[in-house]
Structure formats: structure tokens, C-alpha cells
C-alpha positions as a printed NumPy array, in Angstrom:
array([[-222.714,   17.359,   82.931],
       [-220.897,   14.076,   83.602],
       [-217.341,   12.905,   83.981],
       [-215.814,    9.566,   83.142],
       [-212.278,    8.14 ,   83.45 ],
       [-210.298,    7.085,   80.395],
       [-207.099,    4.942,   79.974],
       [-203.771,    5.921,   78.369],
       [-202.674,    3.053,   76.154],
       [-199.6  ,    4.918,   75.033],
       [-200.684,    5.353,   71.411],
       [-204.329,    6.282,   72.146],
       [-206.808,    6.825,   74.879],
       [-209.713,    4.409,   75.428],
       [-213.046,    4.932,   77.154],
       [-215.268,    2.279,   78.641],
       [-218.434,    2.732,   76.658],
       [-221.502,    0.581,   77.295],
       [-223.501,   -0.275,   74.217],
       [-226.667,   -2.189,   75.078],
       [-225.539,   -4.625,   77.729],
       [-221.771,   -4.831,   76.897],
       [-218.884,   -2.475,   77.661],
       [-216.235,   -1.944,   75.013],
       [-212.883,   -0.115,   75.119],
       [-213.316,    2.527,   72.417],
       [-210.714,    5.048,   71.203],
       [-211.512,    8.666,   72.178],
       [-211.348,   10.278,   68.74 ],
       [-212.067,   13.93 ,   68.014],
       [-210.86 ,   13.195,   64.421],
       [-213.891,   11.191,   63.446],
       [-217.523,   11.102,   64.442],
       [-218.981,    7.586,   64.079],
       [-219.165,    5.272,   66.955],
       [-218.622,    1.619,   66.352],
       [-217.485,   -1.699,   68.066],
       [-216.431,   -5.178,   67.051],
       [-212.76 ,   -4.855,   66.171],
       [-211.843,   -7.849,   68.415],
       [-215.068,   -9.839,   68.872],
       [-218.569,   -9.573,   67.337],
       [-220.624,   -6.598,   68.413],
       [-224.465,   -6.814,   68.091],
       [-227.607,   -5.132,   69.34 ],
       [-228.93 ,   -5.995,   72.79 ],
       [-232.525,   -6.522,   73.613],
       [-232.916,   -2.703,   73.589],
       [-231.491,   -2.295,   70.037],
       [-232.175,   -3.2  ,   66.408],
       [-230.417,   -3.338,   63.064],
       [-231.445,   -0.61 ,   60.623],
       [-230.56 ,   -2.572,   57.466],
       [-227.918,    0.009,   56.502],
       [-224.3  ,   -0.55 ,   56.03 ],
       [-221.38 ,    1.526,   57.571],
       [-217.801,    2.132,   56.101],
       [-215.384,    4.621,   57.598],
       [-211.656,    5.036,   56.472],
       [-209.166,    6.806,   58.885],
       [-205.744,    8.245,   58.581],
       [-204.574,    4.667,   59.494],
       [-207.212,    1.982,   59.53 ],
       [-210.627,    1.424,   58.417],
       [-213.816,   -0.676,   59.111],
       [-216.847,   -1.937,   57.374],
       [-220.048,   -3.255,   59.03 ],
       [-223.801,   -3.056,   59.74 ],
       [-225.587,   -0.175,   61.451],
       [-227.755,   -0.7  ,   64.44 ],
       [-229.423,    1.536,   66.999],
       [-228.995,    0.915,   70.692],
       [-228.528,    2.63 ,   74.038],
       [-225.073,    3.987,   74.671],
       [-223.729,    5.094,   77.984],
       [-220.459,    6.8  ,   79.242],
       [-220.015,    8.336,   82.702],
       [-223.574,    8.853,   84.036],
       [-225.186,    9.729,   80.735],
       [-227.015,    7.586,   78.317],
       [-228.376,    8.023,   74.781],
       [-231.324,    5.606,   74.244],
       [-230.975,    5.328,   70.548],
       [-227.567,    5.91 ,   69.186],
       [-226.256,    4.83 ,   65.719],
       [-223.662,    2.2  ,   66.109],
       [-221.45 ,    0.516,   63.508],
       [-221.136,   -3.255,   64.154],
       [-217.715,   -4.107,   62.419],
       [-217.786,   -7.208,   60.223],
       [-214.253,   -6.305,   59.028],
       [-211.598,   -3.802,   60.396],
       [-208.013,   -3.113,   59.851],
       [-205.295,   -1.658,   62.158],
       [-207.344,   -1.693,   65.462],
       [-205.309,   -4.215,   67.519],
       [-206.013,   -3.996,   71.232],
       [-209.093,   -1.886,   71.057],
       [-212.755,   -2.622,   70.321],
       [-213.537,    0.483,   68.116],
       [-214.072,    4.187,   68.299],
       [-216.364,    6.705,   69.887],
       [-216.322,    9.662,   67.583],
       [-216.353,   13.302,   69.075],
       [-215.627,   14.957,   65.802],
       [-218.076,   17.331,   64.01 ],
       [-221.251,   15.673,   62.628],
       [-220.312,   16.556,   59.09 ],
       [-217.594,   13.886,   59.139],
       [-220.434,   11.209,   59.186],
       [-221.629,   12.388,   55.836],
       [-221.67 ,    9.337,   53.454],
       [-220.564,    6.836,   56.014],
       [-223.893,    5.093,   56.415],
       [-225.86 ,    3.84 ,   53.377],
       [-229.196,    5.649,   52.632],
       [-228.293,    8.365,   55.179],
       [-226.894,   11.819,   54.838],
       [-225.454,   12.491,   58.264],
       [-225.651,   10.615,   61.542],
       [-226.075,   12.491,   64.832],
       [-222.987,   11.882,   67.119],
       [-223.134,   10.818,   70.722],
       [-222.577,   14.348,   71.838],
       [-225.236,   15.715,   69.462],
       [-227.738,   13.297,   70.872],
       [-226.825,   14.062,   74.469],
       [-227.36 ,   17.799,   73.722],
       [-230.5  ,   17.363,   71.719],
       [-232.159,   15.213,   74.302],
       [-231.334,   17.773,   77.091],
       [-228.785,   15.571,   78.954],
       [-226.154,   18.357,   78.702],
       [-226.864,   22.151,   78.584],
       [-224.   ,   22.86 ,   76.154],
       [-222.36 ,   20.665,   73.511],
       [-218.913,   20.849,   75.075],
       [-216.337,   18.141,   75.67 ],
       [-213.534,   18.741,   78.204],
       [-210.416,   16.458,   77.762],
       [-207.817,   15.696,   80.332],
       [-204.914,   13.653,   79.103],
       [-201.774,   12.924,   81.097],
       [-198.432,   11.216,   80.103],
       [-197.743,    7.683,   81.055],
       [-195.634,    6.979,   84.078],
       [-192.568,    4.797,   83.621],
       [-193.039,    1.845,   81.171],
       [-196.784,    1.511,   81.784],
       [-199.165,    1.282,   78.964],
       [-202.495,    1.275,   80.715],
       [-202.721,    4.176,   83.171],
       [-206.282,    5.17 ,   83.742],
       [-205.16 ,    8.821,   84.21 ],
       [-207.448,   10.725,   81.897],
       [-210.98 ,   12.103,   82.049],
       [-213.692,   13.253,   79.638],
       [-216.189,   15.869,   80.852],
       [-219.426,   15.752,   78.801],
       [-221.323,   19.102,   78.764],
       [-218.638,   21.154,   80.469],
       [-215.191,   21.407,   81.905],
       [-213.303,   20.154,   85.025],
       [-211.413,   23.115,   86.458],
       [-209.369,   20.764,   88.73 ],
       [-207.563,   19.396,   85.711],
       [-205.908,   22.686,   84.549],
       [-204.235,   25.803,   85.98 ],
       [-204.419,   29.386,   84.706],
       [-206.814,   30.635,   82.095],
       [-208.531,   28.653,   79.367],
       [-207.779,   30.523,   76.106],
       [-210.18 ,   29.947,   73.176],
       [-209.544,   29.91 ,   69.523],
       [-212.202,   29.871,   66.763],
       [-212.485,   26.724,   64.63 ],
       [-211.835,   27.069,   60.838],
       [-214.688,   27.876,   58.481],
       [-213.059,   26.894,   55.159],
       [-210.325,   24.645,   53.772],
       [-209.644,   20.947,   54.226],
       [-209.113,   21.176,   58.034],
       [-212.547,   22.923,   58.51 ],
       [-214.37 ,   19.505,   58.316],
       [-212.605,   18.552,   61.541],
       [-211.747,   20.342,   64.684],
       [-209.683,   22.789,   62.611],
       [-207.638,   25.612,   63.976],
       [-205.388,   28.411,   62.586],
       [-201.693,   28.096,   63.67 ],
       [-199.659,   31.32 ,   64.041],
       [-196.29 ,   29.615,   64.114],
       [-194.044,   26.637,   65.095],
       [-190.768,   27.404,   66.822],
       [-187.835,   25.443,   68.014],
       [-185.797,   27.427,   70.527],
       [-185.43 ,   30.89 ,   69.066],
       [-185.903,   29.626,   65.449],
       [-189.25 ,   30.029,   63.712],
       [-189.779,   26.928,   61.596],
       [-193.229,   28.011,   60.225],
       [-194.905,   31.368,   60.421],
       [-198.55 ,   30.324,   59.609],
       [-200.664,   27.263,   59.023],
       [-203.816,   25.366,   59.457],
       [-204.4  ,   22.126,   61.24 ],
       [-206.702,   19.959,   63.339],
       [-206.762,   18.977,   67.013],
       [-207.266,   15.263,   67.082],
       [-207.236,   13.065,   70.273],
       [-207.246,    9.978,   68.113],
       [-203.837,   10.68 ,   66.588],
       [-200.793,    9.758,   68.718],
       [-198.085,   12.14 ,   67.335],
       [-197.765,   15.771,   66.598],
       [-197.559,   16.122,   62.77 ],
       [-196.259,   19.253,   61.156],
       [-195.802,   20.097,   57.452],
       [-192.798,   18.584,   55.601],
       [-191.035,   21.928,   55.187],
       [-191.404,   22.734,   58.848],
       [-190.389,   19.289,   59.907],
       [-187.196,   19.313,   57.764],
       [-186.293,   22.728,   59.265],
       [-186.881,   21.231,   62.724],
       [-184.504,   18.373,   61.904],
       [-181.902,   20.78 ,   60.621],
       [-181.817,   23.111,   63.635],
       [-182.274,   20.223,   66.254],
       [-179.622,   18.074,   64.279],
       [-181.893,   15.056,   63.71 ],
       [-183.017,   12.699,   61.099],
       [-185.999,   10.483,   60.372],
       [-185.69 ,    6.902,   61.841],
       [-186.484,    4.501,   58.997],
       [-188.006,    1.817,   61.156],
       [-190.274,    3.931,   63.331],
       [-190.871,    6.99 ,   61.163],
       [-189.982,    9.212,   64.237],
       [-187.448,   11.98 ,   64.287],
       [-184.288,   10.54 ,   66.02 ],
       [-181.315,   12.284,   67.486],
       [-177.881,   11.065,   68.536],
       [-177.51 ,   13.99 ,   70.924],
       [-180.33 ,   14.921,   73.203],
       [-182.179,   18.161,   72.054],
       [-182.224,   20.899,   74.619],
       [-184.49 ,   23.642,   73.194],
       [-188.21 ,   23.895,   73.602],
       [-190.758,   23.299,   70.84 ],
       [-193.544,   25.987,   70.566],
       [-196.937,   25.99 ,   68.881],
       [-198.538,   29.378,   68.636],
       [-202.354,   29.709,   68.403],
       [-203.395,   33.39 ,   68.058],
       [-201.17 ,   35.27 ,   70.36 ],
       [-200.456,   32.534,   72.806],
       [-197.587,   29.992,   72.582],
       [-197.829,   26.558,   74.018],
       [-194.464,   25.187,   74.797],
       [-193.231,   21.607,   75.013],
       [-189.977,   20.932,   76.803],
       [-187.587,   18.315,   75.551],
       [-189.011,   16.038,   78.388],
       [-192.451,   16.58 ,   76.897],
       [-191.712,   16.078,   73.157],
       [-189.216,   13.293,   73.4  ],
       [-190.179,    9.636,   73.964],
       [-189.327,    8.641,   77.485],
       [-186.692,    5.893,   77.552],
       [-188.841,    3.737,   79.704],
       [-191.308,    3.476,   76.863],
       [-188.888,    2.564,   74.1  ],
       [-189.955,   -1.134,   74.522],
       [-193.626,   -0.256,   73.948],
       [-192.789,    1.389,   70.606],
       [-189.952,   -0.965,   69.458],
       [-187.237,    1.737,   69.767],
       [-183.5  ,    1.235,   70.224],
       [-181.767,    2.417,   73.3  ],
       [-178.85 ,    4.942,   73.039],
       [-180.827,    7.42 ,   70.898],
       [-183.475,   10.128,   71.376],
       [-186.837,   10.014,   69.625],
       [-189.351,   12.802,   69.197],
       [-193.209,   12.749,   69.193],
       [-192.894,   15.411,   66.393],
       [-193.324,   13.839,   62.968],
       [-193.685,   14.616,   59.304],
       [-197.211,   15.389,   58.262],
       [-196.609,   15.61 ,   54.569],
       [-196.83 ,   18.496,   52.067],
       [-200.546,   18.408,   51.031],
       [-203.992,   18.112,   52.485],
       [-204.343,   18.135,   56.289],
       [-200.66 ,   17.908,   57.185],
       [-200.721,   19.47 ,   60.67 ],
       [-202.311,   17.436,   63.418],
       [-202.137,   18.415,   67.094],
       [-202.303,   14.995,   68.58 ],
       [-202.268,   13.083,   71.895],
       [-198.682,   13.817,   72.807],
       [-199.384,   17.605,   72.808],
       [-202.731,   17.194,   74.575],
       [-201.056,   15.106,   77.411],
       [-199.635,   18.471,   78.55 ],
       [-202.501,   20.825,   77.861],
       [-206.137,   20.526,   78.827],
       [-208.456,   20.884,   75.866],
       [-212.072,   21.853,   75.377],
       [-214.07 ,   21.   ,   72.163],
       [-216.827,   23.5  ,   72.052],
       [-219.451,   22.785,   69.378],
       [-221.955,   25.266,   70.774],
       [-219.553,   28.232,   70.38 ],
       [-217.417,   26.773,   67.423],
       [-214.124,   26.991,   69.316],
       [-211.279,   25.072,   70.849],
       [-209.896,   26.   ,   74.274],
       [-206.487,   25.229,   75.819],
       [-205.001,   25.485,   79.349],
       [-201.975,   24.285,   81.186],
       [-202.767,   20.728,   82.47 ],
       [-202.127,   19.72 ,   86.096]])
């Protein structure tokens, strides 16, 4: 087991990942599974690596990249994979301010991303298969930014286990989905969404994604949220906006456990308006419209900043606990 610090950049968390002899700031992403670099400057194998001759292409919810595959040693925390598949981006879109991604999603998401290859073992797969970790478990500690900062190194990844100092109370686990569109990801059943005493959805399926900033809920649920909270969608940012500050809690229920976000937790702090180009005098929410088809529920970073999460491949489950 090994722990490593990660940095909150407001809209994503980045980890300092060493590939060969260079260290890159890579987005911590449980919503994808390939690892790649080169979004800002060229990324190439070190003396310990080599190109495979295959190409890599991955499209994301926002952004995409294309490049060449190489194998090289990859390190994070105190653990190293000596021969990890890496995408060296020759072209990428919508990755300003970061160098690429380290993918912590299920290995099936790599299917078809590398030419002449079916699936590519993830960084966690390789750590487990080589015996560096005894269980394929990722513990994730996110925390909200303080003030107007956009670069607090306040998070932690635990590879191969959990850090019990980062949460209080019990860890409650929920099985991952076995079928449907969300099952390809870290998919989870949702019992309900609530706003105050109003149920805005009584069931659903979604994914838990560290690489998504917001909390996306289905359009019908989102519209009901706007109705009861007296808000509307801000045209410029796409966020829910309110002229009067909401006072009720927002709840997400998994199984029989409800995880609550207070207004202070689901509203954008005024000190961060400048980071997101928001206008003063209004209130904006991290809860957004996920659409009406496909994977339209995403439990993203702004939820996970308040709850410790565990992505357990070995036992096919996701755990949550109250963050400290």
C-alpha cells in the first residue's frame, strides 16, 4: 500500500506522476482507464521505455486525444510499474493547464483505444498483478478549496487500501452495476435524489467519476430541482443559478444510506467566482443537467470533496464515508 498527495485545481484533481524520468501533472480520473501525457509539451519514452508502433485514441465527455503508444516505467507515491502502456499525445483538445490523465477506471474502458490491441492493463491492474498491492483498491480523499485558491495540495490517493485518518464513521459499500450503459464505468444504483423534503427522483443509475467536476443528474430531476429551489440555468456557465440563496439540503441516496450536501457544499463559494467566470450577486450550484439519455447521472468531484470514496476492483464495489 502507498499514499501520494494530489492537488485540487478547482475543476479537477491532478497527481504528480513520473513517467520514465519526467514528472507530469495528470488528472485523477476514475471515468477513464488509459494513462497518457503530452497535452502541454511533447511526451516521449525515457531510456527505460520504447514505442510499440501502435496508435492511441480516446474520446472523453469533454476533450479527446490522439497519439502513439509507448511502454515505460510509471511511478506514483512509492510504487512503480516497470512497463506501463502510455499514450504520447500528438494532438489533444480541452486539456488546458494539465499534462494528461492517469486512468483509474475499469480496464474494459480501454477496449479499442489502442490499435492492434484488445484491452490495455491499467496502472492499478499492473500494480496488483505484479504484487505491489495486495488488493486492487483505490482510496480517494478530496477536499474543497479554501478561499480563492486554485491549487491546494489537499488530497490523497491510497493505492492498495484506505487511509482511515481521512474519514469518520463507517465506510458503507455498494455493489457496482453489472448491466446497462453505466456498468462499463464505476457504475452504481441510486435510490433517490432529494431536495429538502421533496423527492426529485426515486431511482436511477449513474457513475462515480473523480474526473468530472460537477454533479450531473437527469434532466427531469434537474428541472424538478430548479422548480423547488426556484432557480434556472445560467446561459453563460451552464450552472444552476439562483437570485435567492437556497436553504435546503440536497441528498443522494445509495441503498439505504443518504449522503447529504448542505447549501455551503453544493453552492459555488463566492471566493471562487473569478475562477469560473461567474458574476457576483447570484448563487450558483455544482448540481447540473446531465441530459435525458445514456449515462446522465455522474457523481463528480464536488460531491467527492465531502465524502471519502473507495474504488474496489477486487470486490466490485464502491465505498463512501464522511470526509474529515
